[in-house]
N, C-alpha and C positions, 0 to 999 in steps of 0.2 A: 176604638183601639188608639192608644196614644202613639203618636209619631216619634221616632227616634232619629235624630240627626247626628251624623258623624262629620266633623270638619277637620280638614288637614291643611296645615299651613306649610307652604313651601315657597321660599324666595319671594316672589312678587305677589302672591295672592292666595286664595283659598278655593278649593273645590268643596261644595256641599252636597251631601247625599241625605236623602230621607227615605225611610221604608214605606211610608204611606203618603206623605206630602213632600213636595220638593221645595226647598227654601233657596232663595237666591243668595249669592255671596259675591264679593268683590275681588277683582284681581284674577290670577291664574294660579294653578298649582298642580301637584301631582294627583291624578285621579285615584280613587280608592280601588283596591283589589276585590271588593265585595262584588259577587256575580249576580246577574240577572236583574240589576236595578238601573234606573236612569240616573245619568250624571250631568249636572250642568257645569259648564267651564265658563266662567265670567259671571257678570252680575245678573243678566237676564232682564232686570228692570231697574232703571229705565234704559240702561245701555245694552247693546247686543251681547250675545253669548253663543255657545255651542251646546245643543241638547243631544246627548249621546245615550241611546237606549239599546243595550246589548243583552241579548238572551243568553242563557246557558245551554249546554249540550242537552239533547232531549233524552227522555226516558223511554225505554222500549217495552212494549208488552210481550214481545216474543221471548222465549227462554233461550237466549244466546249464551253460548259458553263464555266464561269470564274473559279468556284471552281473545276470543272474537270480538266481544263487545268493546274491549279496550282498543283493539285495532281499528274498529269502525269510528269510535269516539275520537280517536286521534286524527283521523281524516276530517271529521266534522269540525273539530276544534281549529284545524288549519285553515278551513274555509271561513269559519265563523269570525275568527279574530285575524284574519289575513292583514297584513300591513298595507297601507295605502301605497307604499313603495314596493314594487315587485321584487326588488333586489334585497329586501330586508331579511333579517335573520329569522329564527324560529318564531312563528306567530304566538302571540299571547295576548289575553285581555288587557293586562297592564301595559304591555308595549304598545298596543293599538291606541289606548286612551292617552298615553303620554305623547304619542306621535301627533294625534289630533290636537292636543293642547299646544304643542310647539308650533304646529302649522298655523293655528289660529292666532297665536301671539304674533308671528311674522305678518300675517294678513292685517291685523289690527294696527300694527305699527306703520304700515305703508298705505293703508287705505284711508281716504279722506272721509268716507261715510260707510264704516263697516256695518254689515247686517248679520242677522242671526245665521249660524250654520246648524246642520242637523245630520245625524247619522243614526240609522236604525238597522240592526241586523237580528235575524231570527232563524232558527232551525226548526223544521217541521217534519215529522215522520209522515210520509205519504202512504207507505204500504209495508206490511211485515208478514212473511210467510216462513215456512221451514226452509225455503230455498233462497229467498232474497229479502233485503231490506232496502227500501228506497226513501231517500231523504231529500228535502229541499232547503237550501240555505238562501235566504233573500237579503239583499242589501239595498237600501234607498236612502235618499237625503240630498243635501246640498252642502258642498265643501268649497264654495268659491266658483268662479268661472261663469259662463253664459247661462247655464241651466243646471238643474239637479240631475240625479242619476237613479237608475233602478236596474238591478241585475239579479238574476236567479241562477243558482247553481243546483243542478239535479245530480244526485249520486246514487247509484245502485251497487249493493254489496252482496257477495255471496254469503249467505247466512251461516254456512258451515265453516268457512275459512276466514271471513272478514275482508277478503280482497275486494278492491273496487273493480267492477265489471266494465268492459268496453262493449260496444255494439258487436264486435267481432267475437266476443266470448259467448254470445247467445244466438247469433244469427250464422247460419251455415254460409261459408264463403261462396258457394254456388248460388246462393239466393241473394247475394248482396245487390246485384243489379236490380232485381225485382224490388228490393227494399228501397233503393233509391227512387224508383219510379213511384212507389206507393207514397213515400214521404213528400215528393214533389207534388203529387196529386193533392195530398191533404193540405200541403202548404198553400197551393193555389186556391183551395177551397176556403182556407182560413183567411187568406188575404184578398179574396174575391178577384183573382187574376184569371182571365179566360185562357183556355188551353192553347189557343193559337197565338197569344201574345207573349213575347219574350219577357222573362223576369227582369232583364236589364231595362226594358222599355217601361216596365212597371215601377222602376225605381230601386231595384235591388242590385247588389254587387255580384251578379251572376251573368256572365257573358253568354250569348247565344251558342248553344252547343256544349257549354260547360256543364259538367255534372253537378247535380244538387249536392252540396256537402252534407255528410252525415255526421252530426255532432255527437260526441260522447257525453254531452250535457243532457242525460236522459234519465228517465225513471220507469220502472215497471210497476204498474198499478192495476187495480181491479178493472180499469177501463181499457187497458192496453199499454202500448209503448208511448210515453210522452217525451217529446224532444223540444228542447228549449233553444231558441236563437235570440240572444241578447242584443240591445241596441249596439250598433257599430259592427256587429259580427258579419252580417250580410246585408245590411241596410243602414242608411243614415239615422242619427238619433231622432230626428223628427218623425220617422215612420214607426218608432217604437219596437217592442219586442214581439216575437211570434212564438206561440206554443202550438206544436203540431201533435195531434193524437192519431196514432195507428191502431185501430180497434183490434181486439183480439181475433176476430174472424179473418182479418188480413194478415195479422202477425203470425199466428200459429203455424201455417204451412212453411214459414221461412225460418223457424227456429231449428237449432240443432237438436238431433234426436235425443229426447229425454232430458233436455236441458232445463225447461221450465214447465210448470203447470200454471193454471190461471192464478194470478195474484189476487188474494182476498184480503182486504185490510179493513181495520176499524176506521172510524172517522178520523181524518188527519188531526193530530194534536200537537200542541206546542209545550207540553208539560216538560219542565227542565229542572236540572239539578239545583 
């Protein structure tokens, strides 16, 4: 298959795109709006550049009503193309690429020895049933500073309405205390923290006697309830992220009556538009 490259000249440089092969180019410029392709900002060889790899929104196997799918995809798009600046306007792929471009220009102008930056974002469907759709959006790379980053956003949606669900939407309020205890037990198991040891002593941002936080960064899958704690959320960066799994046998007694059945999913996929 013959590679096709599209070059866009803007002001100080060029951004090159290729469908099959990626070619370097000099300077900086406005990234292309073509989705699901890698973009190089800068020359890459021999001088540093930014390698940005952004996936598109995922395709679903489930038969979702058009208005429901539109609502879900809007939320996924907001996470997938979220600005590096939390105060930024409506997220978009073009806007994110332009923001990375601008930041790398500033960095290159003030740095004595600039190095490569990178940003990768992908959306993966974790589970689809007639009741729920669970999606993971992960983001990783290096954009300056002391170290890179890696974050995962888990989202669970009502397959009938498209609304994003919170833990309170699926777990009975009277069972919340039990859920906290189950999550803490599974968290300790995942991080190998003995029952008698305080989580603070183990290095986490949880004081003795403080309740384990229940994050709405969760997914319902065929394995049960997955809860994600990203770096800096309850631990320093050096300790990494923690994914907690509450298996179905522990979760089902805590659910609101008739709220969920066991989620059965296909193999997680990254097929995008």
